C-alpha positions as CSV (number, residue, x, y, z in Angstrom):
1,M,153.3,195.4,28.7
2,K,155.2,192.9,26.6
3,K,157.5,192.1,29.6
4,L,154.5,191.7,31.9
5,L,152.9,189.2,29.5
6,T,156.1,187.3,29.2
7,V,156.4,187.0,33.0
8,I,152.7,185.9,33.3
9,F,153.3,183.3,30.5
10,L,156.4,181.9,32.3
11,A,154.6,181.7,35.6
12,C,151.7,179.9,34.1
13,A,154.1,177.5,32.3
14,M,155.8,176.7,35.6
15,V,152.4,176.0,37.3
16,F,151.3,173.7,34.5
17,A,154.6,171.9,34.6
18,Q,154.4,171.4,38.3
19,E,150.8,170.2,38.1
20,G,151.7,167.7,35.4
21,S,154.4,166.3,37.7
22,I,152.1,165.7,40.6
23,K,150.6,162.2,40.6
24,P,148.3,161.7,43.6
25,E,147.3,158.4,45.0
26,F,144.3,157.6,47.2
27,Q,143.7,155.5,50.3
28,A,140.2,154.7,51.7
29,F,139.3,154.4,55.3
30,S,136.3,152.7,56.8
31,G,133.5,154.7,58.3
32,A,134.1,152.8,61.5
33,L,137.2,155.0,62.0
34,I,135.1,158.2,61.5
35,K,133.5,160.1,64.4
36,L,130.5,162.4,63.6
37,K,128.8,164.9,65.8
38,K,125.1,165.9,65.6
39,A,124.5,168.2,62.6
40,E,124.3,171.9,63.1
41,K,122.7,173.8,60.2
42,G,123.1,170.8,58.0
43,F,126.8,170.1,58.7
44,H,128.3,167.5,61.0
45,K,131.7,168.0,62.6
46,F,133.8,164.9,61.9
47,R,137.2,163.5,62.7
48,L,139.3,160.6,61.4
49,R,142.3,159.5,63.4
50,V,144.8,156.9,62.2
51,D,148.0,156.2,64.0
52,V,149.3,152.9,62.5
53,A,152.2,153.0,60.1
54,P,152.4,154.1,57.4
55,W,149.8,156.6,58.6
56,S,149.8,158.9,61.6
57,F,147.4,161.8,61.3
58,L,144.2,163.4,62.5
59,A,141.8,164.8,59.9
60,E,139.0,167.2,61.1
61,G,136.3,169.1,59.3
62,E,132.6,169.5,58.6
63,V,130.6,167.4,56.3
64,Q,127.1,167.7,54.7
65,A,125.3,164.8,53.2
66,P,124.2,164.9,49.5
67,G,120.9,166.6,49.5
68,G,121.5,168.2,52.9
69,D,119.7,165.5,55.0
70,S,121.0,166.0,58.5
71,D,120.3,162.4,59.6
72,V,121.4,160.3,56.7
73,L,125.2,160.3,57.5
74,I,124.6,159.1,61.1
75,T,122.5,156.2,59.7
76,A,125.2,155.6,57.1
77,L,127.8,154.9,59.8
78,F,125.7,152.0,61.2
79,D,125.0,150.8,57.7
80,R,128.7,151.0,56.7
81,A,127.7,153.2,53.8
82,L,130.0,156.0,54.7
83,Y,133.8,156.0,54.2
84,A,136.7,158.4,53.7
85,V,139.1,158.7,50.9
86,L,142.4,160.4,51.5
87,A,144.3,162.0,48.6
88,Y,148.1,162.1,49.0
89,I,151.4,162.5,47.1
90,P,153.2,159.1,47.5
91,D,156.8,160.3,47.4
92,K,156.4,162.6,50.3
93,I,157.7,160.3,53.2
94,A,158.9,161.1,56.7
95,A,160.7,158.9,59.1
96,G,159.0,158.4,62.4
97,S,160.8,158.3,65.8
98,D,159.9,154.5,65.9
99,G,162.0,153.9,62.8
100,E,159.1,153.4,60.5
101,E,158.3,155.4,57.3
102,Y,155.1,157.4,57.2
103,N,153.1,159.0,54.3
104,V,152.7,162.7,55.2
105,G,152.0,164.1,51.8
106,F,148.2,164.2,52.1
107,F,146.5,167.3,50.9
108,D,142.7,166.6,50.6
109,M,140.0,164.2,51.8
110,M,136.4,163.3,50.8
111,L,133.7,161.4,52.6
112,Y,131.6,159.3,50.4
113,Y,128.0,158.2,51.1
114,D,127.0,155.2,48.9
115,E,129.8,156.1,46.4
116,E,128.5,159.7,46.2
117,P,130.8,162.5,47.3
118,T,129.5,164.7,50.2
119,R,130.3,168.3,50.8
120,I,133.2,169.1,53.1
121,R,134.4,172.4,54.5
122,N,137.0,173.6,57.0
123,L,139.2,170.5,56.5
124,S,142.4,170.4,58.4
125,F,145.2,167.8,59.0
126,K,147.3,167.3,62.1
127,L,150.3,165.0,62.2
128,L,150.5,162.6,65.2
129,P,153.4,161.0,66.9
130,P,155.7,159.3,66.0
131,A,155.8,161.2,62.7
132,N,155.1,164.8,63.7
133,D,158.5,166.5,64.0
134,S,159.3,169.8,62.1
135,W,160.6,167.9,59.1
136,A,157.4,165.9,58.7
137,Q,155.4,169.1,59.1
138,S,157.4,170.9,56.4
139,I,156.6,167.9,54.0
140,L,152.9,168.1,54.8
141,D,152.9,171.9,54.2
142,D,154.6,171.4,50.9
143,A,152.1,168.7,49.9
144,L,149.1,171.0,50.8
145,Q,150.5,173.7,48.6
146,S,151.3,171.3,45.7
147,G,148.0,169.5,45.9
148,S,146.1,172.8,45.5
149,L,147.5,173.0,42.0
150,L,145.4,169.9,41.0
151,G,142.1,171.7,41.4
152,R,138.9,169.7,42.0
153,I,140.2,166.2,42.2
154,W,136.8,164.7,43.3
155,S,134.9,165.8,40.2
156,G,135.7,162.7,38.2
157,K,139.2,163.5,37.1
158,Y,140.6,160.5,39.2
159,E,137.4,158.4,39.3
160,R,139.2,155.2,38.4
161,E,141.9,155.6,41.1
162,I,139.3,156.6,43.7
163,T,137.1,153.7,42.9
164,K,140.0,151.3,43.2
165,A,141.0,152.7,46.6
166,S,137.4,152.6,47.8
167,A,137.2,148.8,47.1
168,V,139.6,148.0,49.9
169,P,139.2,150.6,52.7
170,I,141.3,150.2,55.8
171,D,139.2,149.4,58.8
172,K,139.9,148.6,62.5
173,T,140.6,145.0,61.8
174,K,143.2,145.9,59.1
175,L,144.8,148.4,61.4
176,V,145.2,145.8,64.1
177,Y,146.6,143.4,61.6
178,M,149.0,146.0,60.3
179,Q,150.1,146.8,63.8
180,Q,150.6,143.1,64.7
181,K,152.5,142.5,61.4
182,R,154.8,145.4,62.1
183,Q,155.4,144.3,65.7
184,A,156.1,140.7,64.5
185,A,158.5,142.0,61.8
186,K,160.3,144.1,64.5
187,A,160.5,141.1,66.8
188,A,161.9,138.9,64.0
189,E,164.5,141.5,63.1
190,A,165.6,141.8,66.7
191,E,165.9,138.0,67.0
192,R,167.9,137.9,63.7
193,K,170.3,140.6,65.0
194,A,170.6,138.8,68.3
195,Q,171.4,135.5,66.6
196,E,174.0,137.3,64.3
197,E,175.6,138.7,67.5
198,V,175.8,135.2,69.0
199,D,177.2,133.8,65.8
200,R,179.8,136.6,65.6
201,R,181.0,136.0,69.2
202,A,181.2,132.3,68.6
203,R,183.3,132.8,65.4
204,E,185.6,135.2,67.3
205,K,186.0,132.7,70.2
206,A,186.7,129.9,67.7
207,E,189.3,132.1,65.9
208,K,191.0,133.0,69.2
209,T,191.1,129.3,70.2
210,K,192.5,128.4,66.9
211,L,195.2,131.1,67.1
212,K,196.1,130.0,70.6
213,S,196.3,126.4,69.6
214,K,198.5,127.3,66.6
215,K,200.9,129.3,68.9
216,V,201.2,126.2,71.2
217,D,201.8,124.0,68.2
218,L,204.6,126.3,67.0
219,D,206.2,126.7,70.3
220,C,209.4,124.8,69.4
221,T,211.3,125.8,72.6
222,G,209.4,123.6,75.0
223,R,211.6,122.0,77.6
224,K,210.1,118.6,77.1
225,L,211.1,118.5,73.4
226,T,214.3,116.7,72.3
227,A,216.8,118.5,70.1
228,K,215.5,116.5,67.1
229,Q,211.9,117.4,67.9
230,K,212.8,121.0,68.2
231,R,214.5,121.0,64.7
232,R,211.5,119.2,63.2
233,C,209.1,121.6,64.8
234,K,210.9,124.6,63.4
235,M,211.0,123.0,59.9
236,N,207.2,122.4,60.1
237,G,206.7,126.0,61.2
238,K,208.3,127.3,58.1
């Protein structure tokens, strides 16, 4: 019995230690990115798809409005009163096939109606290209397990962080801007590398020309040189 209590104590200590090391962050997404279906028995099926770095995922589930009103969330989409908040572990990053880094450590999501949390069930996440290989999936699976240790994160425990994230949700305009900014950065990087290659080749050509010129200058055996010029050339070469 004593050994069993010891094992239980150590297991609990490990869980609490792991929970204390997890520091979630939050990212809000505009309701304009959310698709809702007509409610069935009070719940709407919903989906949120984002595929612009550093995000590439599909979240699906069912949502019920506060109070159970089956029409209020549809109206909220048009009134921009509905938005999603994603909970994720920031240090869980995966490299996409496009060379970008993606956050794949998400483990929970909440839809808010006028800053009030809704009720969500059957929530699931799916990684999308270009960050959906087996390595990224293993990171997501680990995040889902680790996030479960935090318990009810939408009950006020992280209210300040959630409120801060909700103040600047990502919408379609920001996604387009993020994509354009990334493409511009890639183009600038490609141009920089191309210019570096041009400069490198120019330096190599100049060095070869210089070496060739030096060899000509040090050729003290030319037939057109007098004996005196040949001696002077050899002395200068030293």
